[in-house]
C-alpha atoms as a printed R data frame, in Angstrom:
    type eleno elety resid chain resno       x       y      z
1   ATOM     1    CA   MET     A     1 -16.131 -41.636 16.232
2   ATOM     2    CA   THR     A     2 -13.273 -42.233 18.661
3   ATOM     3    CA   TYR     A     3 -11.879 -45.387 20.186
4   ATOM     4    CA   SER     A     4 -10.460 -43.806 23.357
5   ATOM     5    CA   GLN     A     5 -11.979 -46.459 25.634
6   ATOM     6    CA   LYS     A     6 -11.542 -50.148 24.879
7   ATOM     7    CA   ASN     A     7 -14.791 -52.065 24.559
8   ATOM     8    CA   ARG     A     8 -15.330 -55.530 25.965
9   ATOM     9    CA   VAL     A     9 -14.086 -57.361 22.857
10  ATOM    10    CA   GLU     A    10 -10.930 -55.266 22.608
11  ATOM    11    CA   GLN     A    11 -10.242 -56.049 26.257
12  ATOM    12    CA   TRP     A    12 -10.757 -59.778 25.599
13  ATOM    13    CA   LEU     A    13  -8.425 -59.708 22.606
14  ATOM    14    CA   GLU     A    14  -5.739 -58.022 24.694
15  ATOM    15    CA   VAL     A    15  -6.055 -60.409 27.646
16  ATOM    16    CA   ASN     A    16  -6.198 -63.518 25.445
17  ATOM    17    CA   LYS     A    17  -3.471 -62.691 22.941
18  ATOM    18    CA   ASP     A    18  -1.076 -65.317 24.351
19  ATOM    19    CA   HIS     A    19  -3.267 -68.322 23.594
20  ATOM    20    CA   GLY     A    20  -0.518 -70.320 21.891
21  ATOM    21    CA   LEU     A    21  -2.599 -71.157 18.812
22  ATOM    22    CA   PRO     A    22  -1.360 -70.355 15.293
23  ATOM    23    CA   VAL     A    23  -3.011 -67.300 13.730
24  ATOM    24    CA   THR     A    24  -3.153 -67.327  9.940
25  ATOM    25    CA   GLY     A    25  -3.924 -63.649  9.555
26  ATOM    26    CA   PHE     A    26  -6.038 -62.080  6.816
27  ATOM    27    CA   ASP     A    27  -5.025 -59.782  3.970
28  ATOM    28    CA   ILE     A    28  -7.602 -57.734  2.091
29  ATOM    29    CA   GLU     A    29  -7.240 -58.247 -1.651
30  ATOM    30    CA   LYS     A    30  -9.308 -55.901 -3.768
31  ATOM    31    CA   GLY     A    31 -11.553 -57.802 -6.160
32  ATOM    32    CA   ARG     A    32 -11.500 -60.926 -3.985
33  ATOM    33    CA   THR     A    33 -12.671 -59.549 -0.627
34  ATOM    34    CA   ALA     A    34 -16.137 -58.536  0.585
35  ATOM    35    CA   LEU     A    35 -17.785 -57.426  3.808
36  ATOM    36    CA   VAL     A    36 -20.681 -59.658  4.915
37  ATOM    37    CA   ILE     A    37 -23.096 -58.456  7.604
38  ATOM    38    CA   THR     A    38 -25.691 -60.701  9.222
39  ATOM    39    CA   ASP     A    39 -28.965 -59.426 10.681
40  ATOM    40    CA   PRO     A    40 -28.301 -55.654 11.034
41  ATOM    41    CA   GLN     A    41 -31.911 -55.271 12.151
42  ATOM    42    CA   ARG     A    42 -33.884 -53.346 14.747
43  ATOM    43    CA   ASP     A    43 -35.143 -56.357 16.695
44  ATOM    44    CA   PHE     A    44 -31.535 -57.052 17.700
45  ATOM    45    CA   LEU     A    45 -29.996 -53.594 17.874
46  ATOM    46    CA   HIS     A    46 -32.648 -51.059 18.892
47  ATOM    47    CA   PRO     A    47 -33.821 -50.612 22.501
48  ATOM    48    CA   ASP     A    48 -37.382 -51.123 21.248
49  ATOM    49    CA   GLY     A    49 -36.437 -54.404 19.531
50  ATOM    50    CA   VAL     A    50 -37.971 -57.590 20.883
51  ATOM    51    CA   ALA     A    51 -34.545 -59.152 21.611
52  ATOM    52    CA   TRP     A    52 -33.093 -56.132 23.384
53  ATOM    53    CA   GLY     A    53 -33.698 -57.624 26.835
54  ATOM    54    CA   ALA     A    54 -31.357 -60.493 25.966
55  ATOM    55    CA   VAL     A    55 -28.717 -58.743 23.829
56  ATOM    56    CA   GLY     A    56 -28.876 -55.087 24.875
57  ATOM    57    CA   GLU     A    57 -26.159 -55.298 27.527
58  ATOM    58    CA   SER     A    58 -23.747 -56.875 25.048
59  ATOM    59    CA   VAL     A    59 -24.648 -54.356 22.307
60  ATOM    60    CA   LEU     A    60 -23.783 -51.500 24.655
61  ATOM    61    CA   GLU     A    61 -20.599 -53.180 25.961
62  ATOM    62    CA   ASN     A    62 -19.271 -53.658 22.429
63  ATOM    63    CA   ASN     A    63 -20.502 -50.336 21.006
64  ATOM    64    CA   THR     A    64 -21.993 -52.562 18.321
65  ATOM    65    CA   VAL     A    65 -24.261 -50.119 16.497
66  ATOM    66    CA   ALA     A    66 -21.584 -47.453 16.041
67  ATOM    67    CA   ASN     A    67 -19.033 -50.104 15.081
68  ATOM    68    CA   LEU     A    68 -21.287 -51.641 12.441
69  ATOM    69    CA   GLU     A    69 -22.100 -48.203 11.034
70  ATOM    70    CA   GLN     A    70 -18.402 -47.312 10.830
71  ATOM    71    CA   LEU     A    71 -17.501 -50.666  9.304
72  ATOM    72    CA   MET     A    72 -20.161 -50.579  6.578
73  ATOM    73    CA   ASN     A    73 -19.570 -46.934  5.688
74  ATOM    74    CA   THR     A    74 -15.824 -47.548  5.445
75  ATOM    75    CA   ALA     A    75 -16.363 -50.526  3.138
76  ATOM    76    CA   VAL     A    76 -18.717 -48.569  0.867
77  ATOM    77    CA   GLU     A    77 -16.353 -45.587  0.687
78  ATOM    78    CA   ALA     A    78 -13.442 -47.902 -0.139
79  ATOM    79    CA   GLY     A    79 -15.376 -49.707 -2.879
80  ATOM    80    CA   LEU     A    80 -15.353 -52.981 -0.957
81  ATOM    81    CA   PRO     A    81 -18.456 -55.047 -1.884
82  ATOM    82    CA   LEU     A    82 -21.055 -55.207  0.887
83  ATOM    83    CA   PHE     A    83 -23.407 -58.191  1.301
84  ATOM    84    CA   ILE     A    84 -26.283 -58.407  3.790
85  ATOM    85    CA   SER     A    85 -27.636 -61.756  4.992
86  ATOM    86    CA   PRO     A    86 -30.911 -60.881  6.756
87  ATOM    87    CA   HIS     A    87 -33.267 -62.880  8.947
88  ATOM    88    CA   TYR     A    88 -37.014 -62.759  8.220
89  ATOM    89    CA   TYR     A    89 -39.988 -64.839  9.284
90  ATOM    90    CA   PHE     A    90 -43.239 -64.965  7.337
91  ATOM    91    CA   PRO     A    91 -46.657 -66.193  8.574
92  ATOM    92    CA   THR     A    92 -46.146 -69.687  7.172
93  ATOM    93    CA   ASP     A    93 -42.922 -70.045  9.169
94  ATOM    94    CA   HIS     A    94 -44.948 -69.986 12.372
95  ATOM    95    CA   LYS     A    95 -46.465 -73.328 11.375
96  ATOM    96    CA   TRP     A    96 -43.181 -75.213 11.867
97  ATOM    97    CA   LYS     A    97 -43.739 -78.444 13.805
98  ATOM    98    CA   PHE     A    98 -40.465 -78.374 15.781
99  ATOM    99    CA   GLU     A    99 -37.916 -75.748 16.792
100 ATOM   100    CA   GLY     A   100 -34.627 -75.437 18.610
101 ATOM   101    CA   THR     A   101 -34.334 -73.317 21.740
102 ATOM   102    CA   LEU     A   102 -33.619 -69.955 20.128
103 ATOM   103    CA   GLU     A   103 -35.898 -70.669 17.152
104 ATOM   104    CA   LYS     A   104 -38.714 -71.199 19.651
105 ATOM   105    CA   LEU     A   105 -37.898 -67.922 21.371
106 ATOM   106    CA   MET     A   106 -37.725 -65.959 18.123
107 ATOM   107    CA   HIS     A   107 -41.088 -67.277 16.979
108 ATOM   108    CA   ALA     A   108 -42.649 -66.626 20.377
109 ATOM   109    CA   ILE     A   109 -41.575 -62.970 20.486
110 ATOM   110    CA   LYS     A   110 -42.393 -62.456 16.773
111 ATOM   111    CA   MET     A   111 -38.823 -61.530 15.956
112 ATOM   112    CA   PHE     A   112 -38.090 -60.393 12.374
113 ATOM   113    CA   ASP     A   113 -41.742 -60.922 11.413
114 ATOM   114    CA   ARG     A   114 -42.993 -59.722  8.048
115 ATOM   115    CA   LYS     A   115 -46.471 -60.089  6.577
116 ATOM   116    CA   GLY     A   116 -45.287 -62.108  3.584
117 ATOM   117    CA   THR     A   117 -42.494 -62.661  1.104
118 ATOM   118    CA   LEU     A   118 -44.094 -60.259 -1.380
119 ATOM   119    CA   ASP     A   119 -45.604 -57.890  1.202
120 ATOM   120    CA   VAL     A   120 -43.613 -55.015  2.720
121 ATOM   121    CA   GLU     A   121 -46.605 -53.372  4.407
122 ATOM   122    CA   GLY     A   122 -45.508 -52.215  7.844
123 ATOM   123    CA   PHE     A   123 -41.871 -53.101  7.174
124 ATOM   124    CA   GLU     A   124 -40.459 -49.588  7.515
125 ATOM   125    CA   GLY     A   125 -39.495 -49.050 11.135
126 ATOM   126    CA   SER     A   126 -40.488 -52.562 12.169
127 ATOM   127    CA   GLY     A   127 -38.241 -54.985 14.023
128 ATOM   128    CA   ALA     A   128 -37.310 -56.590 10.697
129 ATOM   129    CA   ASP     A   129 -36.123 -53.281  9.225
130 ATOM   130    CA   TRP     A   130 -32.512 -52.080  9.179
131 ATOM   131    CA   MET     A   131 -31.286 -49.703 11.832
132 ATOM   132    CA   GLU     A   132 -31.599 -46.151 10.515
133 ATOM   133    CA   GLU     A   133 -27.857 -45.599 10.945
134 ATOM   134    CA   PHE     A   134 -27.161 -48.403  8.467
135 ATOM   135    CA   LYS     A   135 -29.569 -47.426  5.695
136 ATOM   136    CA   PRO     A   136 -27.207 -45.140  3.721
137 ATOM   137    CA   ALA     A   137 -24.744 -48.023  3.290
138 ATOM   138    CA   ILE     A   138 -27.330 -50.756  2.739
139 ATOM   139    CA   ASN     A   139 -29.788 -48.889  0.521
140 ATOM   140    CA   ASN     A   140 -27.221 -47.382 -1.861
141 ATOM   141    CA   GLY     A   141 -28.120 -49.515 -4.888
142 ATOM   142    CA   ASN     A   142 -24.858 -51.449 -4.897
143 ATOM   143    CA   THR     A   143 -25.146 -53.485 -1.708
144 ATOM   144    CA   VAL     A   144 -26.286 -57.071 -2.280
145 ATOM   145    CA   ILE     A   145 -29.206 -57.989 -0.009
146 ATOM   146    CA   CYS     A   146 -29.490 -61.763  0.010
147 ATOM   147    CA   GLY     A   147 -32.550 -63.856  0.602
148 ATOM   148    CA   ALA     A   148 -33.574 -64.499  4.180
149 ATOM   149    CA   HIS     A   149 -31.866 -67.157  6.245
150 ATOM   150    CA   LYS     A   150 -34.316 -68.954  8.497
151 ATOM   151    CA   VAL     A   151 -32.319 -70.491 11.338
152 ATOM   152    CA   PHE     A   152 -28.716 -69.314 11.813
153 ATOM   153    CA   GLY     A   153 -26.489 -70.162  8.833
154 ATOM   154    CA   PRO     A   154 -26.528 -69.238  5.127
155 ATOM   155    CA   GLU     A   155 -27.139 -72.780  3.901
156 ATOM   156    CA   ASN     A   156 -30.694 -71.930  2.814
157 ATOM   157    CA   ASN     A   157 -30.200 -68.485  1.312
158 ATOM   158    CA   ASP     A   158 -28.183 -67.247 -1.669
159 ATOM   159    CA   LEU     A   159 -25.208 -65.671  0.101
160 ATOM   160    CA   VAL     A   160 -22.625 -68.176 -1.136
161 ATOM   161    CA   LEU     A   161 -24.028 -67.989 -4.675
162 ATOM   162    CA   GLN     A   162 -23.879 -64.186 -4.658
163 ATOM   163    CA   LEU     A   163 -20.286 -64.210 -3.392
164 ATOM   164    CA   ARG     A   164 -19.180 -66.841 -5.920
165 ATOM   165    CA   LYS     A   165 -20.798 -64.950 -8.806
166 ATOM   166    CA   GLN     A   166 -18.594 -61.973 -7.975
167 ATOM   167    CA   ARG     A   167 -15.518 -64.228 -7.609
168 ATOM   168    CA   ILE     A   168 -15.231 -63.350 -3.929
169 ATOM   169    CA   ASP     A   169 -13.316 -65.882 -1.838
170 ATOM   170    CA   LYS     A   170 -12.303 -63.739  1.147
171 ATOM   171    CA   VAL     A   171 -14.873 -62.464  3.654
172 ATOM   172    CA   ILE     A   172 -14.785 -59.905  6.453
173 ATOM   173    CA   LEU     A   173 -17.698 -61.016  8.650
174 ATOM   174    CA   ALA     A   174 -19.717 -59.139 11.282
175 ATOM   175    CA   GLY     A   175 -23.286 -58.613 12.465
176 ATOM   176    CA   MET     A   176 -25.740 -60.242 14.824
177 ATOM   177    CA   SER     A   177 -25.704 -62.311 16.797
178 ATOM   178    CA   ALA     A   178 -22.192 -63.408 17.662
179 ATOM   179    CA   ASN     A   179 -22.596 -67.048 18.706
180 ATOM   180    CA   LEU     A   180 -25.579 -67.810 16.481
181 ATOM   181    CA   CYS     A   181 -25.867 -66.312 12.985
182 ATOM   182    CA   VAL     A   182 -22.342 -64.877 12.789
183 ATOM   183    CA   GLU     A   183 -20.718 -68.067 14.013
184 ATOM   184    CA   SER     A   184 -22.960 -70.227 11.810
185 ATOM   185    CA   HIS     A   185 -22.077 -68.090  8.779
186 ATOM   186    CA   LEU     A   186 -18.405 -68.382  9.695
187 ATOM   187    CA   ARG     A   187 -18.564 -72.159  9.883
188 ATOM   188    CA   GLU     A   188 -20.427 -72.547  6.582
189 ATOM   189    CA   LEU     A   189 -18.254 -70.075  4.694
190 ATOM   190    CA   VAL     A   190 -15.103 -71.832  5.889
191 ATOM   191    CA   GLU     A   191 -16.585 -75.204  4.866
192 ATOM   192    CA   CYS     A   192 -17.300 -73.712  1.425
193 ATOM   193    CA   GLY     A   193 -13.679 -72.681  0.956
194 ATOM   194    CA   PHE     A   194 -13.802 -69.006  1.913
195 ATOM   195    CA   GLU     A   195 -11.094 -67.304  3.944
196 ATOM   196    CA   VAL     A   196 -12.801 -65.440  6.796
197 ATOM   197    CA   THR     A   197 -11.896 -62.880  9.437
198 ATOM   198    CA   VAL     A   198 -14.464 -61.790 12.027
199 ATOM   199    CA   VAL     A   199 -14.889 -58.223 13.294
200 ATOM   200    CA   ALA     A   200 -15.896 -59.262 16.767
201 ATOM   201    CA   ASP     A   201 -16.932 -55.949 18.314
202 ATOM   202    CA   ALA     A   202 -19.219 -55.242 15.348
203 ATOM   203    CA   SER     A   203 -21.381 -57.939 16.912
204 ATOM   204    CA   ALA     A   204 -23.022 -58.821 20.219
205 ATOM   205    CA   ALA     A   205 -24.847 -61.741 21.813
206 ATOM   206    CA   ALA     A   206 -27.388 -62.740 24.400
207 ATOM   207    CA   LYS     A   207 -26.416 -62.570 28.064
208 ATOM   208    CA   VAL     A   208 -28.732 -64.431 30.413
209 ATOM   209    CA   PRO     A   209 -28.051 -65.892 33.873
210 ATOM   210    CA   GLY     A   210 -25.258 -68.454 33.510
211 ATOM   211    CA   LEU     A   211 -24.895 -67.998 29.735
212 ATOM   212    CA   ASP     A   212 -22.756 -65.495 27.822
213 ATOM   213    CA   GLY     A   213 -22.997 -65.880 24.046
214 ATOM   214    CA   MET     A   214 -20.237 -63.352 23.334
215 ATOM   215    CA   LEU     A   215 -17.599 -65.292 25.262
216 ATOM   216    CA   ALA     A   216 -18.666 -68.521 23.579
217 ATOM   217    CA   ALA     A   217 -18.357 -66.865 20.165
218 ATOM   218    CA   LEU     A   218 -14.944 -65.341 20.799
219 ATOM   219    CA   THR     A   219 -13.480 -68.706 21.745
220 ATOM   220    CA   ASN     A   220 -14.831 -70.329 18.588
221 ATOM   221    CA   TYR     A   221 -13.845 -67.421 16.337
222 ATOM   222    CA   ARG     A   222 -10.267 -67.806 17.528
223 ATOM   223    CA   MET     A   223 -10.325 -71.532 16.767
224 ATOM   224    CA   ILE     A   224 -12.076 -71.325 13.359
225 ATOM   225    CA   ALA     A   225 -11.447 -67.985 11.624
226 ATOM   226    CA   SER     A   226  -8.232 -66.857  9.958
227 ATOM   227    CA   ASP     A   227  -8.181 -63.932 12.379
228 ATOM   228    CA   ILE     A   228 -10.268 -61.814 14.744
229 ATOM   229    CA   TRP     A   229 -10.262 -58.041 14.307
230 ATOM   230    CA   SER     A   230 -11.644 -55.139 16.257
231 ATOM   231    CA   THR     A   231 -13.545 -52.507 14.298
232 ATOM   232    CA   LYS     A   232 -10.582 -50.181 14.725
233 ATOM   233    CA   GLN     A   233  -8.302 -52.761 13.087
234 ATOM   234    CA   ALA     A   234 -10.816 -53.527 10.339
235 ATOM   235    CA   VAL     A   235 -11.308 -49.877  9.411
236 ATOM   236    CA   ALA     A   236  -7.549 -49.298  9.289
237 ATOM   237    CA   ASN     A   237  -6.992 -52.411  7.174
238 ATOM   238    CA   ILE     A   238  -9.762 -51.532  4.712
239 ATOM   239    CA   ASN     A   239  -8.435 -47.992  4.304
240 ATOM   240    CA   GLU     A   240  -4.880 -49.244  3.794
241 ATOM   241    CA   ALA     A   241  -6.121 -51.601  1.067
242 ATOM   242    CA   LYS     A   242  -7.688 -48.806 -1.012
């Protein structure tokens, strides 16, 4: 993979580097640092996925799939712990009595649907499944796959528990989607005392008339996270920390 052409996030980082805000920076410390990926699933990232109409343009602009693949493979090769925080909906979840805007959309288009918590029939190749490119890194027997989060953040799954049990307190964060699950994970992890950097072009977001989730996320990442990295920076930093 080459980085000869800057993607949209790299361009934003270059244009907005003189923002005047303090940047803490983020150092990878082996034994204390992990890579966390949210929702690396087909419904977001594959052209056949049910959300592609909303996020596809952003995925292509950021080169998200290739960036996520490179990021996860680099982490695995470097021995950096990899944690996945996935999004699943089961039949009983469709009986919720109220929903926010994007919850309502996800339920309506049957995003991340599975037949049941103990039923994986039809899972392989479904919208809830991982992208094929990611399976070597995710299905290697060492990656921690957390319980499903149901809205956007990790408050109701076991991600924080799994990180704490491995004495991880520094997180490199990426995945889908930028201004929803990634940003919600960022906010909760920071509130729980984790130091977090976001790999912004290993993400993407919905673009609809008048609304651009990626731009919203980038602004908030800069104001909340210890740093924002491109995939190129993240890969270099992980390799240097070996």
